C-alpha positions, -999 to +999 in steps of 0.1 A: +035-095-195+045-098-159+054-070-134+091-079-137+090-074-174+073-041-171+096-027-143+126-035-164+113-013-192+100+017-174+091+033-140+059+018-126+033+043-114+015+034-082-019+049-075-028+077-050-047+079-018-079+058-014-091+075+018-089+110+003-112+099-025-137+082-002-140+113+019-151+133-012-181+109-015-195+122+018-209+088+027-232+082+056-238+054+080-263+036+058-237+035+030-212+017+052-239-007+065-256-017+032-280-046+035-255-071+049-248-050+080-279-030+085-285-045+120-249-044+132-249-033+168-222-006+165-214+023+141-196+014+109-191+048+095-154+054+087-147+017+081-136+024+045-125-011+038-160-024+044-172-005+013-157-032-008-187-053+003-214-028+009-207-002-019-182-020-042-192+002-072-178+033-054-144+016-048-143+002-084-148+038-097-119+051-076-097+023-090-108+031-125-101+068-120-065+060-110-061+036-139-074+062-163-049+087-148-021+063-158-014+041-128+003+008-135-003-005-100-035-001-080-038-010-043-067-029-029-089-010-004-076-033+025-053-011+046-072-020+078-087-053+066-073-077+092-090-088+124-069-067+148-081-034+132-116-048+124-121-056+161-127-018+166-159-023+146-169-058+159-161-073+124-133-097+131-153-125+116-154-110+080-116-105+076-111-132+050-143-124+031-134-087+031-100-092+016-114-115-011-141-090-020-116-061-021-092-080-043-120-089-067-132-053-069-097-041-079-091-070-103-124-064-119-116-027-123-082-035-138-097-061-162-125-036-173-099-009-179-077-032-200-107-044-221-116-007-228-080+004-234-062-026-251-032-005-260-026+007-224+004-006-205-003-036-184-017-029-149-012-049-117-032-052-084-013-050-052-029-063-020-025-035+006-015-047+040-013-020+067+005-019+100-027-026+121-038-004+149-014-018+174+024-022+178+044-052+188+075-033+198+062-006+220+040-004+251+009+018+249+011+022+287+040+044+300+036+029+334+041-006+321+069-007+296+068-044+294+031-045+283+021-052+247-013-047+232-006-075+207+020-102+204+038-116+173+018-147+170-015-128+170-002-105+143+011-134+122-023-152+125-042-120+115-019-113+086-021-149+073-059-146+071-056-114+052-030-128+028-051-158+021-080-136+012-060-113-010-044-142-029-078-159-034-091-127-047-065-126-074-039-100-066-005-098-084+015-085-055+014-081-017+024-047-004+032-044+033+030-007+037+033+023+061+055+001+083+062+021+115+071-010+135+093-035+117+084-063+141+048-059+130+061-061+094+082-092+102+050-109+113+033-100+080+062-113+059+064-144+080+027-150+073+032-143+035+061-167+032+043-194+051+012-190+028+034-191-003+052-222+009+019-239+016+006-230-019+039-239-036+043-204-049+075-184-052+083-147-049+091-126-079+126-110-075+154-098-098+169-132-093+136-150-099+117-130-125+094-159-133+080-162-098+043-161-089+038-131-067+057-098-059+064-090-023+067-053-016+077-034+015+072+003+023+081+018+056+072+052+070+097+078+084+078+096+112+100+128+115+128+147+100+153+128+121+149+100+096+137+072+119+106+050+120+083+052+151+101+022+166+134+040+162+151+025+131+170+044+105+165+037+068+195+014+067+184-006+098+150-010+082+164-025+051+188-048+069+160-060+092+141-072+061+170-087+041+158-122+048+126-115+028+127-121-010+115-086-018+105-072-052+107-037-039+114-017-008+109+020+000+090+045+020+056+062+019+034+085+040+044+109+068+067+132+047+064+151+015+085+144-015+115+166-007+119+151+028+113+115+016+138+112-013+170+111+009+155+084+031+146+063+000+181+067-014+196+056+019+182+022+013+201+014-019+233+003-003+215-023+018+191-040-007+190-056-041+153-049-045+139-022-066+133+011-047+099+026-043+085+060-030+051+074-027+050+105-005+022+126+008+010+157-011+033+178+011+032+181+049-003+184+066-017+218+073-031+229+106-063+210+100-046+178+090-053+183+053-030+184+024-027+215+001+000+206-024-014+208-059-008+182-086+016+205-104+037+212-073+037+175-064+049+167-099+077+192-097+089+179-064+089+143-077+109+152-108+143+146-090+132+111-082+134+102-119+171+108-119+177+078-096+179+046-117+173+023-087+139+040-080+114+022-102+081+026-084+066+060-077+032+071-066+012+091-041+000+087-005-021+109+017-037+138+000-030+127-035-057+122-061-061+111-097-050+145-107-017+140-089-012+106-105-020+120-139+006+147-134+032+120-125+022+100-155+029+129-178+062+135-160+073+099-164+062+098-200+082+129-208+113+116-189+111+083-208+109+100-242+140+122-233+161+092-223 
């Protein structure tokens, strides 16, 4: 069964935070280096995406934990796996290889889970495509407002390499997420559409349920004023992407569930795609951590289930398998009461 078949039947549950789970492993420099990068000239600690090559069993275990918690969609560990972000570690040359490896780790975890749980609902792998460490719309230099650290063509080229790797690794969907600059996202979607055209593949949408790949968009609202970092409202964000054949559109990160829901609902008048939401586990504390328990997170998500257009729900920063398991129970109860 495909993702369109499943979303027409029930709410799909996206997994939770990858970084939060990796932090719990307390990995050291040698873990990140492995054998392949033991002589790399700069530090690699903190490059979590690289673990898909050097410590793939750790990442597979995290994927399995989320699947066992009830997730229907797991994201590849590739949030920063494009050459623009990898340049911070001197690893631009492995971008394609890293995305293939990450996709295969997630696909293998999904296949292993389904073999062990043949009666579980189908699960899907979404290739995670982050915003990069640079912005195309804003200058990082207040003295030179015309300056850009990256241009559109550079972004498009980097994203194309990432998309090629994710598709070759076997993902079911491509999720451009945590969009704070829609111009960056436009470059990503431009790259996706070019690759699909070259491969003679089509996007899965409500109008084209038999397509080959689902294209998903998730922005991030940076403050309670309801705007992205580059200044767009939720409505403007949706209209800016109306040319993309999207399977879903929504918001993630930055805000907790209570603050995020009105922003997601503001999208529904401007898109025909399914709506998605995966908030943080509340707002960060003074140390930058997240204190919201799985039970509190579940209770704050409950109003989301009363919105029929909202078909994909999950967790972002600070969430864990426990948070996803709590949402799974909530969705199951809601479905049985319908």
